[in-house]
NUTOR-847241 format. One line per field, with one value per residue (C-alpha): residue number from 1; residue in one letter; z negated, y negated, x. Coordinates in nm, 2 decimals, m for minus. Example, Ala and Ser with C-alpha at 12.3 -4.5 7.8 and 13.67 -1.06 7.14 Angstrom:
2
pos <- c(1 / 2)
code <- c(A / S)
zz <- c(m0.78 / m0.71)
yy <- c(0.45 / 0.11)
xx <- c(1.23 / 1.37)
//
This chain:
239
pos <- c(1 / 2 / 3 / 4 / 5 / 6 / 7 / 8 / 9 / 10 / 11 / 12 / 13 / 14 / 15 / 16 / 17 / 18 / 19 / 20 / 21 / 22 / 23 / 24 / 25 / 26 / 27 / 28 / 29 / 30 / 31 / 32 / 33 / 34 / 35 / 36 / 37 / 38 / 39 / 40 / 41 / 42 / 43 / 44 / 45 / 46 / 47 / 48 / 49 / 50 / 51 / 52 / 53 / 54 / 55 / 56 / 57 / 58 / 59 / 60 / 61 / 62 / 63 / 64 / 65 / 66 / 67 / 68 / 69 / 70 / 71 / 72 / 73 / 74 / 75 / 76 / 77 / 78 / 79 / 80 / 81 / 82 / 83 / 84 / 85 / 86 / 87 / 88 / 89 / 90 / 91 / 92 / 93 / 94 / 95 / 96 / 97 / 98 / 99 / 100 / 101 / 102 / 103 / 104 / 105 / 106 / 107 / 108 / 109 / 110 / 111 / 112 / 113 / 114 / 115 / 116 / 117 / 118 / 119 / 120 / 121 / 122 / 123 / 124 / 125 / 126 / 127 / 128 / 129 / 130 / 131 / 132 / 133 / 134 / 135 / 136 / 137 / 138 / 139 / 140 / 141 / 142 / 143 / 144 / 145 / 146 / 147 / 148 / 149 / 150 / 151 / 152 / 153 / 154 / 155 / 156 / 157 / 158 / 159 / 160 / 161 / 162 / 163 / 164 / 165 / 166 / 167 / 168 / 169 / 170 / 171 / 172 / 173 / 174 / 175 / 176 / 177 / 178 / 179 / 180 / 181 / 182 / 183 / 184 / 185 / 186 / 187 / 188 / 189 / 190 / 191 / 192 / 193 / 194 / 195 / 196 / 197 / 198 / 199 / 200 / 201 / 202 / 203 / 204 / 205 / 206 / 207 / 208 / 209 / 210 / 211 / 212 / 213 / 214 / 215 / 216 / 217 / 218 / 219 / 220 / 221 / 222 / 223 / 224 / 225 / 226 / 227 / 228 / 229 / 230 / 231 / 232 / 233 / 234 / 235 / 236 / 237 / 238 / 239)
code <- c(M / V / A / Q / K / F / L / V / D / L / N / K / P / L / V / S / Q / V / G / H / L / G / E / D / Y / D / E / W / V / H / E / P / I / V / S / K / E / G / P / R / F / F / Q / S / D / F / L / E / L / F / T / R / T / A / W / W / V / I / P / T / V / W / V / P / V / A / S / W / F / I / S / N / S / A / K / S / G / L / P / S / Q / H / V / A / P / F / V / L / L / G / I / F / V / W / T / L / A / E / Y / T / L / H / R / F / L / F / H / I / K / T / K / S / Y / W / G / N / T / F / H / Y / L / L / H / G / C / H / H / K / H / P / M / D / S / F / R / L / V / F / P / P / V / A / A / A / I / L / A / L / P / I / W / N / L / V / K / L / V / C / P / P / S / I / A / P / A / V / F / G / G / I / L / L / G / Y / V / M / Y / D / C / T / H / Y / Y / L / H / H / G / Q / P / K / S / E / V / P / K / S / L / K / K / Y / H / L / N / H / H / Y / R / L / Q / N / Y / G / F / G / I / T / S / P / L / W / D / K / V / F / G / T / V / P / P / P / Q / S / K / G / E / A / K / R / R)
zz <- c(m7.86 / m7.99 / m8.33 / m8.32 / m8.54 / m8.85 / m8.83 / m9.15 / m9.18 / m9.35 / m9.44 / m9.68 / m10.00 / m9.88 / m10.16 / m10.06 / m9.69 / m9.68 / m9.78 / m9.46 / m9.24 / m9.30 / m9.11 / m8.96 / m9.30 / m9.30 / m8.97 / m9.07 / m9.41 / m9.26 / m9.01 / m9.23 / m9.23 / m9.31 / m9.49 / m9.83 / m9.87 / m10.02 / m9.94 / m10.16 / m10.33 / m10.50 / m10.46 / m10.84 / m10.97 / m11.29 / m11.13 / m10.89 / m11.19 / m11.29 / m10.95 / m10.97 / m11.18 / m11.18 / m11.19 / m11.52 / m11.70 / m11.67 / m11.88 / m12.11 / m12.19 / m12.17 / m12.31 / m12.66 / m12.63 / m12.52 / m12.81 / m13.06 / m12.94 / m12.95 / m13.31 / m13.41 / m13.32 / m13.55 / m13.83 / m13.78 / m13.86 / m13.52 / m13.59 / m13.45 / m13.22 / m13.06 / m12.98 / m12.67 / m12.50 / m12.53 / m12.40 / m12.10 / m12.06 / m12.04 / m11.78 / m11.57 / m11.61 / m11.49 / m11.17 / m11.09 / m11.20 / m10.98 / m10.68 / m10.76 / m10.81 / m10.50 / m10.28 / m10.40 / m10.55 / m10.39 / m10.05 / m10.08 / m9.76 / m9.80 / m9.58 / m9.80 / m9.91 / m10.27 / m10.18 / m9.95 / m10.20 / m10.49 / m10.27 / m10.15 / m10.51 / m10.62 / m10.34 / m10.00 / m10.06 / m10.10 / m9.77 / m9.59 / m9.74 / m9.85 / m9.92 / m10.15 / m10.46 / m10.70 / m10.59 / m10.59 / m10.96 / m11.15 / m11.37 / m11.74 / m11.78 / m11.48 / m11.59 / m11.94 / m11.79 / m11.60 / m11.90 / m12.14 / m11.98 / m11.95 / m12.32 / m12.41 / m12.19 / m12.36 / m12.70 / m12.59 / m12.48 / m12.72 / m13.10 / m13.29 / m13.37 / m13.01 / m12.81 / m12.88 / m12.77 / m12.45 / m12.38 / m12.46 / m12.20 / m11.95 / m12.01 / m11.96 / m11.64 / m11.53 / m11.60 / m11.39 / m11.11 / m11.09 / m11.12 / m10.86 / m10.63 / m10.66 / m10.59 / m10.28 / m10.13 / m10.24 / m10.33 / m10.10 / m10.20 / m10.12 / m10.23 / m10.04 / m10.28 / m10.32 / m9.95 / m9.86 / m10.11 / m9.96 / m9.61 / m9.73 / m9.88 / m9.60 / m9.37 / m9.57 / m9.51 / m9.15 / m8.98 / m9.16 / m9.45 / m9.50 / m9.59 / m9.84 / m10.15 / m10.39 / m10.50 / m10.75 / m10.59 / m10.29 / m10.52 / m10.52 / m10.14 / m10.09 / m10.33 / m10.16 / m9.80 / m9.75 / m9.65 / m9.34 / m9.02 / m8.85 / m8.60 / m8.24 / m7.97 / m7.79 / m8.11 / m8.18 / m7.82 / m7.87 / m8.18)
yy <- c(m5.30 / m5.04 / m4.90 / m4.53 / m4.33 / m4.18 / m3.80 / m3.59 / m3.30 / m3.02 / m2.85 / m3.13 / m3.26 / m3.44 / m3.69 / m3.93 / m3.91 / m3.95 / m4.32 / m4.40 / m4.29 / m4.62 / m4.64 / m4.29 / m4.13 / m4.08 / m3.89 / m3.68 / m3.58 / m3.46 / m3.23 / m2.92 / m2.66 / m2.33 / m2.14 / m1.98 / m2.11 / m2.46 / m2.74 / m2.86 / m3.20 / m3.31 / m3.24 / m3.20 / m2.85 / m3.01 / m3.24 / m2.97 / m2.75 / m3.00 / m3.00 / m2.63 / m2.51 / m2.16 / m2.17 / m1.98 / m2.26 / m2.48 / m2.27 / m2.17 / m2.54 / m2.71 / m2.47 / m2.49 / m2.87 / m2.88 / m2.65 / m2.87 / m3.18 / m3.00 / m2.87 / m3.23 / m3.33 / m3.06 / m3.17 / m3.53 / m3.45 / m3.38 / m3.11 / m2.77 / m2.75 / m3.08 / m2.98 / m2.76 / m3.02 / m3.29 / m3.05 / m2.98 / m3.35 / m3.38 / m3.10 / m3.29 / m3.62 / m3.43 / m3.34 / m3.71 / m3.79 / m3.50 / m3.65 / m4.01 / m3.93 / m3.71 / m3.97 / m4.30 / m4.21 / m3.89 / m4.02 / m4.38 / m4.51 / m4.61 / m4.73 / m4.88 / m4.67 / m4.64 / m4.60 / m4.31 / m4.15 / m4.18 / m4.05 / m3.75 / m3.65 / m3.70 / m3.52 / m3.56 / m3.26 / m3.04 / m3.15 / m3.11 / m2.76 / m2.64 / m2.28 / m2.37 / m2.19 / m2.37 / m2.73 / m2.67 / m2.73 / m3.04 / m3.02 / m3.07 / m3.39 / m3.55 / m3.43 / m3.58 / m3.92 / m3.92 / m3.79 / m4.06 / m4.35 / m4.11 / m4.04 / m4.41 / m4.47 / m4.19 / m4.33 / m4.68 / m4.56 / m4.27 / m4.27 / m4.12 / m3.79 / m3.74 / m3.86 / m3.55 / m3.31 / m3.50 / m3.53 / m3.16 / m3.09 / m3.31 / m3.10 / m2.78 / m2.92 / m3.00 / m2.64 / m2.50 / m2.75 / m2.66 / m2.28 / m2.30 / m2.50 / m2.24 / m1.96 / m2.14 / m2.14 / m1.80 / m1.59 / m1.37 / m1.42 / m1.15 / m1.31 / m1.58 / m1.88 / m1.87 / m1.79 / m2.10 / m2.31 / m2.19 / m2.27 / m2.61 / m2.70 / m2.56 / m2.78 / m3.08 / m2.96 / m2.86 / m3.06 / m3.37 / m3.49 / m3.80 / m3.58 / m3.30 / m3.44 / m3.21 / m2.90 / m2.72 / m2.84 / m3.05 / m3.23 / m3.58 / m3.55 / m3.52 / m3.81 / m4.04 / m3.93 / m3.76 / m3.41 / m3.32 / m3.34 / m3.01 / m2.88 / m2.97 / m2.71 / m2.87 / m2.88 / m2.51 / m2.41 / m2.60 / m2.39)
xx <- c(18.25 / 17.99 / 18.08 / 18.13 / 17.89 / 18.03 / 18.05 / 18.02 / 18.27 / 18.07 / 18.40 / 18.49 / 18.32 / 18.00 / 17.92 / 18.21 / 18.10 / 17.72 / 17.74 / 17.93 / 17.63 / 17.45 / 17.12 / 17.18 / 17.17 / 16.79 / 16.79 / 17.09 / 16.96 / 16.63 / 16.80 / 16.82 / 17.09 / 16.92 / 17.20 / 17.21 / 17.57 / 17.56 / 17.81 / 18.08 / 17.99 / 18.31 / 18.68 / 18.71 / 18.62 / 18.50 / 18.25 / 18.14 / 18.04 / 17.78 / 17.61 / 17.51 / 17.21 / 17.05 / 16.67 / 16.65 / 16.83 / 16.52 / 16.28 / 16.57 / 16.64 / 16.31 / 16.05 / 16.21 / 16.22 / 15.86 / 15.76 / 15.94 / 15.75 / 15.42 / 15.49 / 15.57 / 15.21 / 15.08 / 15.31 / 15.20 / 14.84 / 14.69 / 14.42 / 14.52 / 14.21 / 14.31 / 14.67 / 14.60 / 14.37 / 14.64 / 14.91 / 14.68 / 14.64 / 15.02 / 15.04 / 14.78 / 14.98 / 15.29 / 15.12 / 15.08 / 15.43 / 15.56 / 15.38 / 15.48 / 15.85 / 15.87 / 15.70 / 15.84 / 16.18 / 16.30 / 16.20 / 16.31 / 16.47 / 16.84 / 17.11 / 17.38 / 17.68 / 17.57 / 17.20 / 17.28 / 17.51 / 17.25 / 16.97 / 17.18 / 17.26 / 16.90 / 16.71 / 16.88 / 17.10 / 16.79 / 16.65 / 16.99 / 17.04 / 16.70 / 16.81 / 17.09 / 16.96 / 17.20 / 17.10 / 16.72 / 16.63 / 16.72 / 17.03 / 16.92 / 17.13 / 16.96 / 16.62 / 16.68 / 16.77 / 16.44 / 16.25 / 16.36 / 16.15 / 15.86 / 15.88 / 15.90 / 15.59 / 15.40 / 15.49 / 15.36 / 15.02 / 14.95 / 14.91 / 15.21 / 15.04 / 14.92 / 15.23 / 15.45 / 15.18 / 15.12 / 15.49 / 15.54 / 15.27 / 15.45 / 15.77 / 15.58 / 15.44 / 15.79 / 15.91 / 15.62 / 15.71 / 16.08 / 16.02 / 15.74 / 15.96 / 16.23 / 15.99 / 15.84 / 16.19 / 16.32 / 16.02 / 15.82 / 15.46 / 15.20 / 14.88 / 14.70 / 14.73 / 15.12 / 15.16 / 14.95 / 15.15 / 15.48 / 15.36 / 15.25 / 15.58 / 15.80 / 15.59 / 15.72 / 16.08 / 16.08 / 15.80 / 15.67 / 15.88 / 15.66 / 15.36 / 15.30 / 15.46 / 15.28 / 15.48 / 15.26 / 14.94 / 14.82 / 14.57 / 14.74 / 14.82 / 14.44 / 14.37 / 14.62 / 14.59 / 14.93 / 14.81 / 15.00 / 14.79 / 14.73 / 14.98 / 14.89 / 14.88 / 15.17 / 15.38 / 15.30 / 15.42 / 15.75 / 15.80)
//
């Protein structure tokens, strides 16, 4: 007997279903549904509430936190003229973290029940429903969980007076990333640079999800060789 493939019912909460897809999950999650209406995740209204985050929550929550960390460097004795360079260093470090997380964690291959479920909550939901505006940015609690080991690493490699400024820069880089990501999906850029960046990111969603992991910049894609190859003439005709 050949086992029948599991079929997801989009009219029912998805989180309890996606794990049953097994090896078919990766193909399913990268077949996007282009609709502004997002799916329901949980049967519980209480749990469902925590899955939805408006874009403006990100700067509202994290800019004050980043400012607090940066001010702690100044209070710890870091000369004022040195604060800005270390903040900029933190922003630069974030661009690499952004690329690394997106490539190696957000696009990890899964096939077990809990692996699929975790991936769907982390990033798969965004690829399945890329225009869901309330599942596009990271909920603050989830972002804080990811930020904690990064903060511990920064403290390990940086002196006490410098670490808060670098971490504050990383947080500001994250804010720019999430706001840029939202804009690339829902904004209508007029100038050349944001138009090019939007095209670059949508190419990642709708054509080659294993390339183009940079959101705010293609810098690290160029460094690590994951810039999407140009569209062939045959591919262009099919589209």
